[in-house]
C-alpha angles and dihedrals in degrees: 000000000000114000123218110232124224109244134196117048116052091214090063089070096056111122092009111056143027112225129219106196117195114191121192135167093220139020090233095052108132091222091057090049091051093049092045092053091052090050092050091051093050105043094128092054091051093050092047090055094047091246124162118195121218117191107197112189122184096205104027145029117321122203147180112224088332097314112117117245121200124254093250092056091046091052091048092052091047090050094044091057096039096240114159116235095250097040130110113215140160115208128183115204119193126224087261089063097248127124110256099174136015121184132174093208136050109289123211110241091227086068092046092047091049091053093046092047090054093056117104094234092052092046088054090049091052092050090049090053086059103245102322108166112233115239112249125191114245118268090251093055093122147301121330 
């Protein structure tokens, strides 16, 4: 069953979702395209890890897991995480609301998943799911 994520305020996700925030100055930025393709290839892994993807674009449409978010909300998210208008960044936010990873370049999801899977809360989730093996992208899923 695919869940429908709440979108809008970042604080609404605390305790429920991990966030992957992708900031880009333009929709046609090659880094955004690269990151988006990796996300599309690894949807199941994101869902399994309770991850919601925000794509925050300075000059273009921003969205939360495909649902459009307004420009005001996008600016607030950019400001909240201290991302300059013309910057590209990838930020992972844990269920506790803290930043776990911040990168200035596209980041392979296999690295993000590895980090998430090493976190105590995620390890507990995996134990509670009685040994389900998390889905990992193949080693050749894209550039490092």
